[in-house]
MIFI-179666 format. One record per residue: residue number from 0; x, y, z of N, C-alpha, C in turn; residue in three letters. Coordinates in pm, whole numbers, always signed. Layout:
! MIFI-179666
+-----+--------+--------+--------+--------+---------+--------+--------+--------+--------+-----+
:   k :  neast : nnorth :    nup : caeast : canorth :   caup :  ceast : cnorth :    cup :   r :
+-----+--------+--------+--------+--------+---------+--------+--------+--------+--------+-----+
: NUM :      X :      Y :      Z :      X :       Y :      Z :      X :      Y :      Z : ALA :
...
+-----+--------+--------+--------+--------+---------+--------+--------+--------+--------+-----+
END
This chain:
! MIFI-179666
+-----+--------+--------+--------+--------+---------+--------+--------+--------+--------+-----+
:   k :  neast : nnorth :    nup : caeast : canorth :   caup :  ceast : cnorth :    cup :   r :
+-----+--------+--------+--------+--------+---------+--------+--------+--------+--------+-----+
:   0 :  -3754 :  +1338 : -10820 :  -3645 :   +1284 : -10740 :  -3588 :  +1395 : -10652 : MET :
:   1 :  -3583 :  +1370 : -10525 :  -3518 :   +1465 : -10435 :  -3375 :  +1420 : -10411 : SER :
:   2 :  -3291 :  +1512 : -10366 :  -3150 :   +1480 : -10342 :  -3107 :  +1537 : -10207 : THR :
:   3 :  -2991 :  +1492 : -10161 :  -2932 :   +1546 : -10039 :  -2781 :  +1530 : -10046 : HIS :
:   4 :  -2712 :  +1603 :  -9964 :  -2565 :   +1594 :  -9957 :  -2525 :  +1462 :  -9893 : ALA :
:   5 :  -2403 :  +1415 :  -9918 :  -2357 :   +1291 :  -9854 :  -2372 :  +1299 :  -9702 : PRO :
:   6 :  -2407 :  +1186 :  -9642 :  -2428 :   +1179 :  -9498 :  -2311 :  +1117 :  -9424 : GLU :
:   7 :  -2195 :  +1118 :  -9488 :  -2076 :   +1065 :  -9423 :  -1965 :  +1168 :  -9434 : MET :
:   8 :  -1875 :  +1167 :  -9339 :  -1766 :   +1265 :  -9344 :  -1669 :  +1233 :  -9457 : PRO :
:   9 :  -1634 :  +1332 :  -9533 :  -1534 :   +1318 :  -9639 :  -1430 :  +1427 :  -9617 : ILE :
:  10 :  -1307 :  +1384 :  -9593 :  -1196 :   +1478 :  -9576 :  -1099 :  +1457 :  -9691 : LEU :
:  11 :  -1046 :  +1566 :  -9744 :   -950 :   +1559 :  -9853 :   -818 :  +1617 :  -9805 : VAL :
:  12 :   -712 :  +1537 :  -9812 :   -580 :   +1582 :  -9770 :   -531 :  +1689 :  -9866 : ASP :
:  13 :   -499 :  +1807 :  -9815 :   -456 :   +1919 :  -9899 :   -329 :  +1888 :  -9977 : ASP :
:  14 :   -241 :  +1811 :  -9918 :   -113 :   +1782 :  -9983 :   -121 :  +1670 : -10085 : GLU :
:  15 :   -194 :  +1562 : -10051 :   -195 :   +1444 : -10138 :   -321 :  +1430 : -10223 : THR :
:  16 :   -429 :  +1496 : -10184 :   -556 :   +1481 : -10254 :   -631 :  +1355 : -10216 : GLY :
:  17 :   -580 :  +1277 : -10120 :   -645 :   +1153 : -10078 :   -772 :  +1185 : -10001 : VAL :
:  18 :   -880 :  +1118 : -10040 :  -1009 :   +1131 :  -9971 :  -1013 :  +1029 :  -9858 : TRP :
:  19 :  -1065 :  +1070 :  -9742 :  -1079 :    +980 :  -9628 :  -1218 :   +993 :  -9570 : THR :
:  20 :  -1277 :   +878 :  -9539 :  -1403 :    +873 :  -9466 :  -1379 :   +788 :  -9343 : THR :
:  21 :  -1408 :   +844 :  -9227 :  -1385 :    +776 :  -9100 :  -1240 :   +732 :  -9092 : ASP :
:  22 :  -1214 :   +603 :  -9088 :  -1078 :    +554 :  -9065 :  -1004 :   +511 :  -9191 : ALA :
:  23 :  -1067 :   +527 :  -9309 :  -1007 :    +467 :  -9428 :  -1000 :   +561 :  -9548 : LEU :
:  24 :   -893 :   +548 :  -9627 :   -884 :    +625 :  -9752 :   -986 :   +572 :  -9852 : PRO :
:  25 :  -1040 :   +661 :  -9935 :  -1146 :    +625 : -10029 :  -1111 :   +674 : -10169 : MET :
:  26 :  -1180 :   +616 : -10268 :  -1172 :    +663 : -10406 :  -1312 :   +708 : -10448 : LEU :
:  27 :  -1319 :   +811 : -10525 :  -1447 :    +859 : -10576 :  -1438 :   +854 : -10728 : TYR :
:  28 :  -1512 :   +761 : -10788 :  -1506 :    +744 : -10934 :  -1647 :   +741 : -10991 : VAL :
:  29 :  -1663 :   +780 : -11118 :  -1794 :    +771 : -11182 :  -1840 :   +625 : -11192 : PRO :
:  30 :  -1969 :   +601 : -11171 :  -2023 :    +466 : -11176 :  -1993 :   +398 : -11309 : ARG :
:  31 :  -2011 :   +471 : -11420 :  -1988 :    +409 : -11551 :  -1844 :   +362 : -11566 : HIS :
:  32 :  -1750 :   +437 : -11511 :  -1609 :    +399 : -11517 :  -1587 :   +267 : -11444 : PHE :
:  33 :  -1637 :   +259 : -11322 :  -1618 :    +138 : -11243 :  -1687 :    +18 : -11307 : PHE :
:  34 :  -1813 :    +34 : -11344 :  -1889 :     -80 : -11399 :  -1835 :   -121 : -11535 : VAL :
:  35 :  -1791 :    -26 : -11617 :  -1733 :     -64 : -11746 :  -1605 :   -146 : -11728 : ASN :
:  36 :  -1523 :   -112 : -11629 :  -1406 :    -194 : -11597 :  -1449 :   -333 : -11551 : ASN :
:  37 :  -1550 :   -337 : -11468 :  -1605 :    -463 : -11418 :  -1651 :   -550 : -11535 : HIS :
:  38 :  -1727 :   -492 : -11626 :  -1777 :    -565 : -11742 :  -1662 :   -615 : -11829 : ILE :
:  39 :  -1561 :   -532 : -11849 :  -1446 :    -571 : -11929 :  -1374 :   -692 : -11873 : GLY :
:  40 :  -1355 :   -695 : -11742 :  -1289 :    -809 : -11678 :  -1379 :   -932 : -11686 : ILE :
:  41 :  -1508 :   -912 : -11663 :  -1604 :   -1023 : -11671 :  -1602 :  -1086 : -11810 : GLU :
:  42 :  -1594 :  -1004 : -11914 :  -1592 :   -1055 : -12052 :  -1467 :  -1139 : -12077 : GLU :
:  43 :  -1356 :  -1104 : -12016 :  -1231 :   -1179 : -12035 :  -1226 :  -1307 : -11952 : GLU :
:  44 :  -1271 :  -1300 : -11827 :  -1259 :   -1414 : -11736 :  -1383 :  -1502 : -11732 : LEU :
:  45 :  -1497 :  -1445 : -11766 :  -1625 :   -1512 : -11746 :  -1681 :  -1473 : -11610 : GLY :
:  46 :  -1812 :  -1463 : -11602 :  -1877 :   -1416 : -11479 :  -1849 :  -1509 : -11361 : ALA :
:  47 :  -1850 :  -1639 : -11384 :  -1831 :   -1734 : -11274 :  -1691 :  -1721 : -11212 : GLU :
:  48 :  -1589 :  -1719 : -11295 :  -1451 :   -1707 : -11245 :  -1430 :  -1572 : -11178 : ARG :
:  49 :  -1482 :  -1466 : -11241 :  -1466 :   -1333 : -11184 :  -1536 :  -1324 : -11048 : TYR :
:  50 :  -1652 :  -1387 : -11036 :  -1725 :   -1388 : -10909 :  -1643 :  -1455 : -10799 : ALA :
:  51 :  -1573 :  -1563 : -10832 :  -1488 :   -1632 : -10734 :  -1376 :  -1541 : -10685 : GLU :
:  52 :  -1313 :  -1472 : -10778 :  -1204 :   -1380 : -10743 :  -1255 :  -1267 : -10656 : ILE :
:  53 :  -1368 :  -1208 : -10696 :  -1424 :   -1096 : -10621 :  -1474 :  -1138 : -10483 : LEU :
:  54 :  -1523 :  -1261 : -10470 :  -1569 :   -1308 : -10340 :  -1454 :  -1304 : -10240 : TYR :
:  55 :  -1341 :  -1361 : -10279 :  -1224 :   -1365 : -10189 :  -1173 :  -1225 : -10157 : LYS :
:  56 :  -1160 :  -1142 : -10259 :  -1110 :   -1006 : -10237 :  -1209 :   -924 : -10155 : ALA :
:  57 :  -1338 :   -939 : -10184 :  -1441 :    -866 : -10111 :  -1450 :   -909 :  -9966 : GLY :
:  58 :  -1437 :  -1039 :  -9942 :  -1437 :   -1092 :  -9806 :  -1325 :  -1027 :  -9725 : TYR :
:  59 :  -1205 :  -1030 :  -9780 :  -1088 :    -973 :  -9712 :  -1106 :   -823 :  -9688 : LYS :
:  60 :  -1157 :   -753 :  -9786 :  -1177 :    -608 :  -9774 :  -1283 :   -573 :  -9672 : SER :
:  61 :  -1392 :   -649 :  -9669 :  -1498 :    -623 :  -9572 :  -1447 :   -647 :  -9429 : ALA :
:  62 :  -1371 :   -754 :  -9412 :  -1313 :    -783 :  -9280 :  -1229 :   -663 :  -9234 : TRP :
:  63 :  -1140 :   -618 :  -9322 :  -1052 :    -505 :  -9290 :  -1133 :   -380 :  -9258 : HIS :
:  64 :  -1232 :   -349 :  -9342 :  -1314 :    -229 :  -9324 :  -1385 :   -236 :  -9190 : TRP :
:  65 :  -1449 :   -348 :  -9160 :  -1524 :    -361 :  -9035 :  -1433 :   -352 :  -8913 : CYS :
:  66 :  -1316 :   -409 :  -8923 :  -1220 :    -402 :  -8813 :  -1181 :   -256 :  -8786 : GLU :
:  67 :  -1147 :   -183 :  -8890 :  -1104 :     -43 :  -8875 :  -1219 :    +46 :  -8828 : LYS :
:  68 :  -1337 :    +27 :  -8885 :  -1452 :    +110 :  -8847 :  -1500 :    +80 :  -8706 : GLU :
:  69 :  -1497 :    -46 :  -8666 :  -1536 :     -82 :  -8529 :  -1443 :    -13 :  -8429 : ALA :
:  70 :  -1315 :    -15 :  -8461 :  -1215 :     +50 :  -8376 :  -1237 :   +202 :  -8374 : GLU :
:  71 :  -1259 :   +261 :  -8490 :  -1275 :    +406 :  -8502 :  -1398 :   +457 :  -8426 : CYS :
:  72 :  -1508 :   +383 :  -8433 :  -1635 :    +429 :  -8376 :  -1675 :   +358 :  -8247 : HIS :
:  73 :  -1593 :   +264 :  -8201 :  -1628 :    +191 :  -8079 :  -1749 :   +101 :  -8097 : GLY :
:  74 :  -1763 :    +41 :  -8215 :  -1879 :     -44 :  -8244 :  -1847 :   -189 :  -8215 : LEU :
:  75 :  -1950 :   -265 :  -8176 :  -1936 :    -409 :  -8153 :  -2059 :   -482 :  -8206 : VAL :
:  76 :  -2039 :   -608 :  -8239 :  -2150 :    -694 :  -8278 :  -2230 :   -642 :  -8395 : GLY :
:  77 :  -2360 :   -649 :  -8381 :  -2450 :    -612 :  -8490 :  -2434 :   -464 :  -8530 : VAL :
:  78 :  -2388 :   -381 :  -8437 :  -2364 :    -239 :  -8470 :  -2266 :   -225 :  -8586 : GLU :
:  79 :  -2166 :   -312 :  -8590 :  -2066 :    -308 :  -8697 :  -2132 :   -340 :  -8831 : VAL :
:  80 :  -2214 :   -444 :  -8833 :  -2282 :    -485 :  -8957 :  -2378 :   -376 :  -9004 : TYR :
:  81 :  -2452 :   -319 :  -8911 :  -2545 :    -210 :  -8945 :  -2470 :    -90 :  -9002 : GLU :
:  82 :  -2359 :    -57 :  -8940 :  -2277 :     +56 :  -8987 :  -2223 :    +27 :  -9127 : HIS :
:  83 :  -2181 :    -95 :  -9152 :  -2129 :    -134 :  -9283 :  -2238 :   -119 :  -9390 : TYR :
:  84 :  -2357 :   -169 :  -9363 :  -2467 :    -157 :  -9460 :  -2502 :    -10 :  -9485 : MET :
:  85 :  -2498 :    +68 :  -9379 :  -2527 :    +211 :  -9392 :  -2424 :   +279 :  -9482 : LYS :
:  86 :  -2297 :   +253 :  -9456 :  -2192 :    +318 :  -9536 :  -2192 :   +269 :  -9680 : ARG :
:  87 :  -2217 :   +141 :  -9704 :  -2228 :     +92 :  -9842 :  -2339 :   +167 :  -9915 : LEU :
:  88 :  -2451 :   +183 :  -9847 :  -2564 :    +254 :  -9907 :  -2530 :   +400 :  -9933 : SER :
:  89 :  -2463 :   +463 :  -9839 :  -2427 :    +604 :  -9854 :  -2324 :   +627 :  -9963 : GLN :
:  90 :  -2248 :   +525 :  -9998 :  -2144 :    +541 : -10100 :  -2193 :   +512 : -10241 : ARG :
:  91 :  -2321 :   +480 : -10257 :  -2378 :    +468 : -10390 :  -2378 :   +332 : -10455 : GLY :
:  92 :  -2341 :   +227 : -10381 :  -2344 :     +92 : -10438 :  -2486 :    +43 : -10458 : TRP :
:  93 :  -2579 :    +95 : -10381 :  -2718 :     +53 : -10378 :  -2769 :    +79 : -10238 : GLY :
:  94 :  -2893 :    +42 : -10213 :  -2948 :     +57 : -10079 :  -2957 :    -81 : -10015 : LEU :
:  95 :  -2877 :   -101 :  -9912 :  -2867 :    -230 :  -9845 :  -2949 :   -226 :  -9716 : PHE :
:  96 :  -3037 :   -324 :  -9700 :  -3122 :    -329 :  -9581 :  -3109 :   -467 :  -9517 : LYS :
:  97 :  -3075 :   -469 :  -9390 :  -3069 :    -595 :  -9317 :  -3212 :   -637 :  -9286 : ILE :
:  98 :  -3254 :   -749 :  -9344 :  -3388 :    -801 :  -9316 :  -3389 :   -888 :  -9192 : GLU :
:  99 :  -3282 :   -964 :  -9174 :  -3267 :   -1049 :  -9056 :  -3119 :  -1059 :  -9025 : GLU :
: 100 :  -3087 :  -1066 :  -8896 :  -2947 :   -1089 :  -8858 :  -2944 :  -1153 :  -8719 : ILE :
: 101 :  -2859 :  -1253 :  -8706 :  -2832 :   -1317 :  -8577 :  -2681 :  -1341 :  -8573 : ASP :
: 102 :  -2610 :  -1247 :  -8515 :  -2464 :   -1254 :  -8513 :  -2416 :  -1379 :  -8440 : VAL :
: 103 :  -2481 :  -1416 :  -8331 :  -2439 :   -1535 :  -8256 :  -2446 :  -1661 :  -8340 : ASP :
: 104 :  -2544 :  -1668 :  -8430 :  -2561 :   -1785 :  -8517 :  -2484 :  -1770 :  -8648 : ALA :
: 105 :  -2437 :  -1648 :  -8678 :  -2367 :   -1624 :  -8804 :  -2459 :  -1623 :  -8924 : GLY :
: 106 :  -2580 :  -1568 :  -8906 :  -2676 :   -1565 :  -9016 :  -2725 :  -1423 :  -9042 : THR :
: 107 :  -2759 :  -1398 :  -9168 :  -2816 :   -1269 :  -9205 :  -2886 :  -1282 :  -9340 : ALA :
: 108 :  -2982 :  -1194 :  -9362 :  -3048 :   -1176 :  -9491 :  -3038 :  -1027 :  -9522 : ARG :
: 109 :  -2984 :   -995 :  -9638 :  -2965 :    -855 :  -9677 :  -3036 :   -831 :  -9809 : VAL :
: 110 :  -3121 :   -731 :  -9810 :  -3194 :    -690 :  -9930 :  -3116 :   -578 :  -9997 : ARG :
: 111 :  -3112 :   -580 : -10130 :  -3045 :    -475 : -10207 :  -3142 :   -414 : -10307 : LEU :
: 112 :  -3165 :   -287 : -10292 :  -3245 :    -209 : -10387 :  -3152 :   -110 : -10458 : ASP :
: 113 :  -3187 :    -76 : -10580 :  -3114 :     +27 : -10657 :  -2965 :     -4 : -10672 : HIS :
: 114 :  -2934 :   -128 : -10709 :  -2796 :    -170 : -10729 :  -2729 :    -90 : -10840 : SER :
: 115 :  -2607 :    -45 : -10814 :  -2529 :     +26 : -10916 :  -2507 :    -62 : -11039 : ALA :
: 116 :  -2494 :   -192 : -11019 :  -2473 :    -283 : -11131 :  -2601 :   -301 : -11213 : PHE :
: 117 :  -2714 :   -313 : -11146 :  -2841 :    -331 : -11217 :  -2874 :   -206 : -11298 : VAL :
: 118 :  -2838 :    -89 : -11247 :  -2861 :     +34 : -11324 :  -2791 :    +29 : -11459 : TYR :
: 119 :  -2676 :    -37 : -11467 :  -2601 :     -47 : -11593 :  -2642 :   -170 : -11674 : VAL :
: 120 :  -2649 :   -286 : -11610 :  -2681 :    -411 : -11681 :  -2829 :   -419 : -11720 : TYR :
: 121 :  -2917 :   -363 : -11636 :  -3060 :    -375 : -11661 :  -3109 :   -517 : -11636 : GLY :
: 122 :  -3223 :   -549 : -11695 :  -3280 :    -685 : -11684 :  -3208 :   -774 : -11784 : LYS :
: 123 :  -3109 :   -846 : -11738 :  -3027 :    -928 : -11828 :  -3046 :  -1078 : -11805 : CYS :
: 124 :  -3132 :  -1115 : -11710 :  -3162 :   -1255 : -11689 :  -3064 :  -1333 : -11604 : GLY :
: 125 :  -2973 :  -1265 : -11537 :  -2878 :   -1332 : -11448 :  -2840 :  -1237 : -11335 : ARG :
: 126 :  -2780 :  -1294 : -11231 :  -2735 :   -1213 : -11118 :  -2610 :  -1135 : -11158 : LYS :
: 127 :  -2608 :  -1006 : -11131 :  -2492 :    -923 : -11166 :  -2429 :   -855 : -11044 : VAL :
: 128 :  -2484 :   -878 : -10927 :  -2436 :    -814 : -10804 :  -2335 :   -899 : -10728 : ASP :
: 129 :  -2272 :   -994 : -10797 :  -2184 :   -1089 : -10729 :  -2063 :  -1024 : -10663 : TYR :
: 130 :  -2029 :   -904 : -10701 :  -1917 :    -836 : -10635 :  -1943 :   -817 : -10485 : MET :
: 131 :  -2068 :   -802 : -10448 :  -2103 :    -774 : -10309 :  -2101 :   -899 : -10219 : PHE :
: 132 :  -2114 :  -1016 : -10276 :  -2141 :   -1137 : -10199 :  -2038 :  -1163 : -10088 : THR :
: 133 :  -1911 :  -1159 : -10120 :  -1808 :   -1185 : -10020 :  -1806 :  -1081 :  -9909 : GLY :
: 134 :  -1857 :   -962 :  -9940 :  -1859 :    -855 :  -9840 :  -1941 :   -896 :  -9718 : TRP :
: 135 :  -2054 :   -962 :  -9742 :  -2145 :    -995 :  -9632 :  -2087 :  -1100 :  -9538 : PHE :
: 136 :  -2018 :  -1199 :  -9594 :  -1953 :   -1300 :  -9510 :  -1829 :  -1243 :  -9442 : ALA :
: 137 :  -1752 :  -1163 :  -9511 :  -1633 :   -1102 :  -9452 :  -1667 :  -1014 :  -9333 : GLY :
: 138 :  -1774 :   -937 :  -9347 :  -1819 :    -851 :  -9237 :  -1865 :   -936 :  -9119 : ALA :
: 139 :  -1946 :  -1038 :  -9147 :  -1996 :   -1124 :  -9039 :  -1880 :  -1194 :  -8968 : MET :
: 140 :  -1784 :  -1246 :  -9045 :  -1674 :   -1320 :  -8984 :  -1583 :  -1232 :  -8901 : ASP :
: 141 :  -1565 :  -1107 :  -8941 :  -1485 :   -1015 :  -8860 :  -1552 :   -992 :  -8725 : GLN :
: 142 :  -1682 :   -974 :  -8728 :  -1759 :    -953 :  -8605 :  -1751 :  -1077 :  -8516 : ILE :
: 143 :  -1768 :  -1194 :  -8577 :  -1760 :   -1320 :  -8502 :  -1621 :  -1339 :  -8440 : LEU :
: 144 :  -1517 :  -1313 :  -8518 :  -1380 :   -1327 :  -8467 :  -1353 :  -1230 :  -8353 : ALA :
: 145 :  -1403 :  -1108 :  -8366 :  -1381 :   -1006 :  -8262 :  -1445 :  -1046 :  -8129 : ALA :
: 146 :  -1552 :  -1123 :  -8135 :  -1616 :   -1167 :  -8010 :  -1568 :  -1305 :  -7966 : LYS :
: 147 :  -1468 :  -1360 :  -8038 :  -1410 :   -1487 :  -7999 :  -1484 :  -1610 :  -8048 : GLY :
: 148 :  -1577 :  -1594 :  -8139 :  -1653 :   -1707 :  -8191 :  -1573 :  -1783 :  -8297 : SER :
: 149 :  -1579 :  -1917 :  -8295 :  -1511 :   -1996 :  -8398 :  -1593 :  -2008 :  -8527 : PRO :
: 150 :  -1716 :  -1963 :  -8526 :  -1804 :   -1975 :  -8643 :  -1749 :  -1892 :  -8758 : ILE :
: 151 :  -1750 :  -1950 :  -8877 :  -1719 :   -1877 :  -9000 :  -1834 :  -1900 :  -9096 : ARG :
: 152 :  -1851 :  -1807 :  -9188 :  -1971 :   -1807 :  -9271 :  -1940 :  -1806 :  -9420 : THR :
: 153 :  -2045 :  -1823 :  -9496 :  -2041 :   -1810 :  -9641 :  -2166 :  -1730 :  -9680 : VAL :
: 154 :  -2153 :  -1652 :  -9786 :  -2267 :   -1574 :  -9834 :  -2299 :  -1615 :  -9976 : ALA :
: 155 :  -2426 :  -1599 : -10013 :  -2466 :   -1624 : -10151 :  -2576 :  -1526 : -10189 : GLU :
: 156 :  -2581 :  -1494 : -10317 :  -2691 :   -1413 : -10367 :  -2801 :  -1508 : -10411 : GLN :
: 157 :  -2919 :  -1491 : -10355 :  -3033 :   -1576 : -10387 :  -3093 :  -1534 : -10521 : VAL :
: 158 :  -3111 :  -1404 : -10539 :  -3160 :   -1350 : -10665 :  -3124 :  -1203 : -10674 : TYR :
: 159 :  -3142 :  -1147 : -10793 :  -3109 :   -1007 : -10814 :  -3215 :   -935 : -10895 : GLY :
: 160 :  -3218 :   -805 : -10886 :  -3314 :    -723 : -10960 :  -3289 :   -728 : -11110 : ALA :
: 161 :  -3175 :   -780 : -11151 :  -3144 :    -795 : -11293 :  -3216 :   -916 : -11355 : SER :
: 162 :  -3280 :   -996 : -11271 :  -3353 :   -1114 : -11318 :  -3502 :  -1081 : -11333 : GLU :
: 163 :  -3564 :  -1144 : -11431 :  -3707 :   -1122 : -11456 :  -3789 :  -1154 : -11331 : GLU :
: 164 :  -3889 :  -1072 : -11306 :  -3979 :   -1094 : -11194 :  -3925 :  -1049 : -11060 : GLY :
: 165 :  -3809 :   -988 : -11058 :  -3748 :    -942 : -10932 :  -3728 :   -791 : -10936 : ARG :
: 166 :  -3756 :   -725 : -10825 :  -3735 :    -580 : -10819 :  -3626 :   -542 : -10719 : ASP :
: 167 :  -3563 :   -642 : -10658 :  -3453 :    -619 : -10564 :  -3367 :   -744 : -10559 : HIS :
: 168 :  -3252 :   -731 : -10495 :  -3164 :    -846 : -10476 :  -3175 :   -897 : -10333 : GLY :
: 169 :  -3137 :  -1022 : -10314 :  -3138 :   -1081 : -10180 :  -3013 :  -1166 : -10162 : LEU :
: 170 :  -2944 :  -1143 : -10050 :  -2825 :   -1218 : -10013 :  -2850 :  -1285 :  -9879 : PHE :
: 171 :  -2795 :  -1404 :  -9861 :  -2804 :   -1472 :  -9732 :  -2663 :  -1507 :  -9684 : VAL :
: 172 :  -2645 :  -1501 :  -9555 :  -2520 :   -1541 :  -9490 :  -2555 :  -1655 :  -9396 : VAL :
: 173 :  -2473 :  -1760 :  -9399 :  -2498 :   -1876 :  -9312 :  -2364 :  -1938 :  -9273 : LYS :
: 174 :  -2363 :  -2014 :  -9164 :  -2238 :   -2078 :  -9122 :  -2189 :  -2179 :  -9226 : PRO :
: 175 :  -2057 :  -2195 :  -9232 :  -1998 :   -2297 :  -9320 :  -2037 :  -2436 :  -9275 : LEU :
+-----+--------+--------+--------+--------+---------+--------+--------+--------+--------+-----+
END
């Protein structure tokens, strides 16, 4: 396994200790800490209910992130989505690859390799990457709104690497 330094700017405020990348404050936590908290909440609420909550929160967060990053870097349209997938990948959530995207139609297919969740859950026979799902629709809808389109979307995970016979995850975004 080869390694490299992070490919995104990380600034730490000397006075507050707050980490910032591009236009937004960030948190840097160990994967096991984050995923163990995720599992604990899932055990209390159930995966289905937790997925619903995370979809809404993730959608809102992705919209906000894309809006701020587009403004910071002067990005528009598909550039925003590409930048979002790049930064998600650089932050260790997994490797996100846009397989197909048509911003005008509000559609996308995103492949996920090396999911942080699958590394912890392993092959458990169900989708475990549901935290990401709302992110893809939130990002798409922010881009659509910025260009004045009335189209809004929904995202779903088709399958995940945590399921037998799969070595990656796949998400689709489509109009409501």
